[in-house]
C-alpha positions, 0 to 999 in steps of 0.5 A: 442184497442180490441173491447169489444163484445156487451152484449146480448140483449134478444130482439135481438137474433143476439147479442148472442155471440157463442164460439166454443169448440172441447170438450163437455161442460155441458148444463146449465140453460142459455146455448144457442145452435145453431139455426136460430132465428128470431123476428116475428110478428103475426097478429090477426083477430081483428087487433092486432100485437103480438111479438115473436120469432121463433127458427129453427134448424140451420142444418137438417130438422124441425121434429116438431113444438112447439107453446108455450102458456105462463102462466098468464101475470097478474102474470108474465107469458110471452114468456120468462117464463123459460121452454119455453126460455130453450126449444127455447135454446135447442130443435132446436139443440137437437131434430130438433124442431122449437119453436115458442114463443110469447106474448099474447095480452097486454103482455110485454117482452124484445121482445116487448109489444103485442098490446091490453089488457089481456082479461082473455082468451076470445079474446086470442082465436085470439092469438092462431089462429094467432100463428097457422096460422103463422106456417101453412103459414111458412110451418112448420110441425107437429104442437103441442100446449104446454100450461103452467098454463093459457096457458093450458086453451087456449089450452083446449078452442081453440085447439079442435075447428076450425080452430086450431084443423084441423092444429095441431097434438096434445097438451101438458099441464103443470100445468093445473089449470082448472079454465077458462077451465072446464068439457065442454072443457075437454069433447069437447077435448075428442070428438076429436082424438087429443092426449093430454098429461098432466104433473102435479106437485106433489106439484102444487098450484091448481091441483095435480095428484090425482084430475087431474086424476079424472078431466081428466078422461073426456078425455079418451085418455089423458095421465096424468103424475104426476111429483114427487117433482115438483111445479107449476112453474117447478123451477129446472133444473131437472124438465126442463129436464123432460119436454123437454124429455117428449116433445121430446118423444111425438113430435119427437119419433125418437130422442134418449132420454134422451136428451144430457146434454152436447154439443160439438160445438158452445154455447152462454150464454143467460138469 
């Protein structure tokens, strides 16, 4: 009897079933490229354990590290939010980027439910610090924060202050609502030399490009990019590709772009 391969378990990256090919295959939404993937635990200064995953390049050096901060957990945001999941599926192989994803306090995913409770962005300061500390202790190079929606507010509130600011190379914001972070946080970021790139969807539910340009004028060095046709959740493969190409332009400028849309070699199917 032929054994039936076990189904992919999103909580266990070792269950990914890779098949090889000598011919290029299209990279689709659920395509998973090779990487060294491990489940990780982050430990906060206030005593919580947070659950996540680290994906490293399977071959070659780590050129840069992306620390992801997910959308609002009370509205469905978690470490597997689709842009971050696809970043972890592709960027280690395509750009030599390490991708660290995790659930902030009280947030659940197949990987597990992080300790604690959602605190509206206040105690989540310790979560951001724990993720950066983990990356530093692992010796990962060129740390960049990327926040999406609620995650952008964590970036703006805690990325420009000690102990995080000293360890990162810069930050990227996707769909910033500027609800829990406002002018004070923008001015504080503007007082640093840290680069900040902001991707704002044309049809965002909270902050659209014209108003965003006015608000982010408080950060003189900020690069603001309006993305035609996009919405707050970045649904659609072309918008994911746009984000991943902008990310690599910033954090691995030596990598050829646009990133490939096909892959020759091992590939698996994820979520």
